[in-house]
N, C-alpha and C positions, 0 to 999 in steps of 0.2 A: 628855514626852520619853521617859519610861520605857515608857509604853504604846505609842508608835509603834514603838520598837525591839522590844518584845515581839511585836507583831503581825507585823512583818517577819520575825522569827525563826520564828514559827509557819508563816507562808506558805512560807518557804524550806524548812523541814523537810518540810512536806506535799508540796511539789513534788518534793523529792528522793526521798521514799518512793514516790510514784507512779511516778516515772521508773524506779526500781529494780524495782518490781513489774511494769511493762508489758513485753511481749516486744519484742525489738529488731527494727525494720522496716528492711529493706535499701532503699536508695534505688533507684528504677526506672532501667533503662538508657536513656540518651538516644538516640533515633532521629531521623534527619533524612533526609527524602526529597530526593535530589539532583535538581534540575531544570536540565538544561542548556538551551542554546538550541534550541528546537524548530524542526525543519525541515519542509518540506512533504512530503506523502505521496509515496512512490515507487511508481509503477505498473510492474509487471514482467509481461510476457506469460508464460503457462505454456510451459515447455520453451524459453524464450528467455533470454538473458543481457543484463544491463545493467551498464555500468561507470560508477561514480559517483566523484567526487573531493571530498575534504574540504578546506576552507580552512585548517583547523588540523591539524597533524600528530597522529597518534594512535599509541598503542602497543598497545592492546587493543581488540578488537571481538568482539561476540557476537550471536547470533540467538536469539530466544526459542523459535521452533518450527522446528527444522531440517527437518521434514517438509514445510513449506510453501515454504521458500526455503533455498538453500545459498549460503554466502559464503566468500570467500577474499581475502586482501590481496595486492595487486600491488606496493604500496609503502607508505610511511608516510602517504600521502595518497590512494591509489587503492584502491577496493574493487570486487570482481567479485561480482555478485549473480545467481544462477540461479533462475528460478521453477520449482518442482516441482509443486505442487498448488494449486488455487484456494483462497484464504483470505487472512487478515490476520495479520501477525506484527510484531515490533518488532526493529529493529537498533540496537544500543547501541555508542557510541564513547567510549573513555576516553583521557585524556591521560597523559603520563609521570608526573605527580605524583598520579595517581589521580583527577583531576578529571573529572567527566562533561562530555563535549563536547556530545553531542546524542543524542536518541532519534529514530530515523527509523521511521515507520510504512510497512511494506512491504506493498503490496497486489498479490497475484498473481491475475491474471484470465485467462480463456481468451483465446486468440490471436484477437482480433477482426479484425485486418487480414486474416489468412488466411481466416477464416470469411466475411467480407464479399466477399472475392475469389471464393471458391468459390460463394457464394450468387448473385453476379452472373453467373457462368458457367453455373450450372445453371438459374437462373430469370431470364433476362434480361427487362427491361421491367417487373418487378414492383416495386411501391412498398412495400418492406419496410424498416423502421427497426430497427437493432440497437443495443441498449444493454446495459450490465452492471449488475447489482444484486446486492450482496453478493458471492457466489461463483458466480452464475448468469448466464444470458442472458435478456434480455427482448426479444421480437419484437413489433412493432406495425406498423400500416399496413393497407393493403387489397390483397388478392390477387384474382385473376380467377376462381379456381375452388378447390374443396375439394381436388382432387388436388395442386395447387401448394402449398396450405397444408400438406398432409401431407408433401410433399417438404421444405419449409423446416424443419418440426419434426424430421424424421428427420435432416437435416443438422446441426441445432443439437444434437441428442443426441450426436453424435460429439464435439463440443467440450466440452459440459457435461452429462454423463449425469445424468439425473433432476434437473436444475437449470435447466430451460427453462420460462419463463413465456410463455404464448401470449396476446397481446392483439390478434391480427390479426382482421380481419373479411373476409368474402367478398363481393365486389361482383358486379354483373351480375344476371341473372334466376335466381332460385332456386326458382321455383314451376313445377310440372309438372302439366299437364292430360293425363290418360290417356283416350284414346278406345278402347273395347273393343267389338268387334262379335262377337256370338254368333249363329251361324247353324246351325240343326239341321233336317235333312230326314229324314222317316220315310216309307218306302214299304212297303206290305204287299200281298201277293197270296195268296189261298187258293182252292182248288178242291176240290170234294167230289162223289162219285158213289156212290149206294147204291140198294138196291132192297129191296122187300118183296112177298111173295106170300101171298094168303089164299084159302082155299076154304071155302065155306059153303053152306047150303041145306037144305031139308027132306029131300032124298034121303040126306043123311048121317045116321048113327045118332044118335038123340036130338037131332037138329038141332044137332050140335056143329060148330064151325068148326076148320079146320086152317090154320095160318099158319106162315110161315117167312120168313127174310130176314136181313139184316145191319145193320138200322138200328133205332132205338128206336120207329119208327112201327108196329112189329108188335104193339104193345100192344092192349088191348081197344078203346080209343077209335080207334086207327088202323084196326083191322079193321072196325069198324062203319061208319066213313066210307068205306073203300075199297069195301066191298060195296054201299054206297048211292050210289056214284059222286059222292062229296063229299070235299072236302079234310078229312082226318082231324084231329080235335081234338087228338090227341097229337103232332102234327107241328109242330115249331118252325122247320122249314126253309122258306125262302121259295121255293125252287125245287123244287116238288112237281108231279108229273104222274101222273094216275090213268087206268088202263085197266080197264074191267070188262065182262064178258060172261057169258052163260049157256050152259052146255054141258049140255043136258038139264035135269035137276033140280039141277044144281050151279052155284052162282054163283062166278065166278072174279074176283078183284080183284088188280090189279097196280099197285104204287106205285113210281115211279122218282123219285129225288131227285138233282138236279144243280144245283150252285150255284158260281158264280165271283164273287169279290169282290175289289175293288181299293181301296186307300186311300192317300192322300198327305197328309201333314201338314207344314207349314213353320212354323217358329217363329223369331223374330228379336228380339234385344234389343241395344240400343246404349247402354250406360251411359257417361257422361262424368263424370270425377271429377278434382278438383284437390287437390294436396297440396304442402306445403313440402318441399324437399329434405331427405331423411333422416327424414321423418315418415311414419307409416303412415296409410293411408286405407282405409275399409271401405265397401262398397256391398252392399245386398241388395234385390232386387226379387222379391218373392214373399210369403211369409207364414211363420207358425210353426204347427206341428202339435202338438196336446196328446198327450202320451204318459203313461199312468199308470205310476207307479213305486212299488213297495212299499218302505217304509223299514224300518229295523231293528226298530222297535217294532210292526210289523204294520200300520201305517196306510198308506193309499194317498195318495200325493201326485201332482201333475201337473207334468211337465217339458215345456217347449216346444222342439221341434226345428225349426230354420229350414229352409226349402226355397225353391227358386226359382233365380234367377241371383245368385250370390255372387261378390264380387270383393274381394280384399285386395291392396294393392300398396304398396311402399315405394320411392320414386324417389330417386336421388342424381345430382345434376349433377356430373359428374367433371371435365370440362375443356371449356370453351367450350360447344358445343351437344351434347356427348356425354352421354347419360343412361344410367345403370345402373338396371335395374328388377328388383326382387324381387317376383314375381307369384304369387298363388294364385287360381285361378278355378275355379268349380264350377257345374254345372247339375244340379239335382235336382228330382224330382217325386214326388208320392204315387203308390204302386203298389198299388191295392186287390187285385190278383191274388195278392199274397203276404201277405195279412193273416192274423192269428191271433187267437184269443179266449182270454182268461184272466180268471177271476174276474168274469165278466159283462162284461168290456170287450173290444171288438174294436179291434185296433190294426193299422193299415196299414203296409206297408213303404215304402221309398223306393228309387227308381232314381236313381243319382247318377253323374255323370261329372266328374272333377276332375283338374286339372293344377297342378303347382307347378314353377316354373322361374325362372331368372335370366338375363336377356338384356341386351345393351348395344347401343344404337343412337343415331343422331343425331336432332335435332329434325325431326319430320315424316316420318321413315321408319317403315315398317310391317313387322311380323313375324307370320307365321302360327305361333303358338306351339303349337297343338294341332290335330290332325286325326284324328278317331276314326271309323272305318267298321266297323260290326258287321253281320254277315250271318248270320241264323238261318234254318235250313232244316230242315223236317221232312216226312217222307213215311210214311204209314201205310196199310197194305193189310190187309183182313180178309175172310174168306169162311167159308161153312158147309162143314164137312168133307165131302169126297167130292163133294157137289153142286156146289161151286164149281169143281171140276176138269172138269166136263162141258163139252165144246166148245159154244160159242154160248149154249146155255141156262144154262151155268154163270155167265154174267155177271149173271143175276138173283139170284144168291146170293153176289155179291162186292160189296165196297165199297172205295173208295180215297179218301184224303184227302191233299191237298198244301197246304203253307203255306210262305211265305217272307216274312221281315221284314228290311228293311234300314234302318239308322239311320246317318246321317252328321252329325258335329258338327265345326265349324270355329270356332276362336277367333283373331281377328286383333287385334293391339294397335298403337296409334299414339300415341306421346307428343309433346307440344308444350310448349315453354317459353312461359309466359304471364306477363303483368303485369296488375295491377289497373287498372281504368279507372273513369271517373266513372259514377255511377249513371244519369245521363241518357242515356248511350250504350247502355244495355241495354233490351231489350223483353221483356215477358212475354206468354204466350199470352192472358192475360186483359186486356191493355191495350186491345184493340179491342172489347171486349164489356162492356156494363153491363146491369143489369136493366131491362126495358121499363117504360114508364109505363102507366097504365090505358088511355089512348087508343091507345097502340101495341098493347097486348095485345087489347083488346076490339073496337076499330074496324078495325084493320088486320091483326090476327092475328100480330103480331110477337112472337117469344119473346125477343128481345134487341134492344138499341138500340146504334147505333154510338157508340163513345167513343174515336175514334182520336186519338192525340196528334199534335201538329203540329210539334214540335221534337225535335232530337237524333236519336240512332239509332233510338229507338222510333218517331218520326215517319216516318223513312225506311222502316222495316218496314211501318208502317201504310199508307203510300201505294202499296205494292206490291199487285198484283192476284193474289190466290190463287184461281184459278178451279177448280183441282182439289184433290186430297187433299194435305194438307201437315201438318207437325208430326210427332209420334211415332206411327207406324202399326205395328200388329202384325197380321200376316195369320195 
């Protein structure tokens, strides 16, 4: 009994001493979240007002974010809510005893009714669905062209700036085949008239020859040929006429050179290229010319420069069958007449004609986007001083050269809206030809054997009779 009392006293004293030594801990403040009867969300169009009525009279009301919505009380049961900016906020109602009546989630959205009305007026017949997501607008559905899609997006930006999501797709044909015809005609005319006179024979002192004239054929080789009544070896002109006679002991040689040349060159290329609307397509029919380039460390590297018929275009189907084309076309060729040599390399120049333009046309229409006509003319006259001014005989000491070069380039473009088809409806130039067998080659001398298809579009092409030239022909 004594021991139990002693132990109880010790425990009580120890507890009292610890309580005295420990710091005093203040009890935590009790917090309680008031949860009133939740109501459904209230949708308010931006810049529009909504009047709501409470079943329970309230004495106080507040809005969490006045920048999104503005409120005012019309009575102890009626509230006027005005949408100001897209977003979400909370409307709180309190009773007379301070009890929470409800928290209303106010969702301010762009005015969809007005937007849909304007969208129907501007783009009638388009299947566009309008929805709201968070504080923005979501557009979905299918439109007939890219231009109408851009108009719908521009209109939506008026109601929800920078908060428009585009889920629309463009229907109809969106692939464009561009047919380009390059036609170039070159015409050149040149005329030349020159003369050379030579005198020789044993009657001249030391058997020396006298020569004069206005052409290069008065050299030693030309003199020997002229006096021998033969075409001189130093003459490179095809139109040479020789006259020789003896006047006593003097041999007289007269060389007249007259030449007229004409030339006509016609070149034609018709590339066809297909691209998706808004995507770039590139075409090159020609080659690449190596050009040596010296790098910074002194080494020689080779760069390749393209030449030939070049075409870059970007089509855009705007509305229906209206096509916008950004086009860059060029025709280039190697020009050896303007070459130069450097470090043992001979590099030729390029002649290049290029055009860059943007046009707009309908399916199947054509435009001549470029027409270049160049006309080069040169006239050169030379004579021996004083002798060339002598009447009649002075013509023997005069030369005249005339040359004219005309070049005309025309580029015509025609776009077409195209759709893919089944492979059996297409034919290749090789569909009608196959390698010959040994009997066809050695017994009958055939270099190819017929391999004409019988079905589809290829069969239709194979059944046609091509008696003349066909395919891609370049004259």
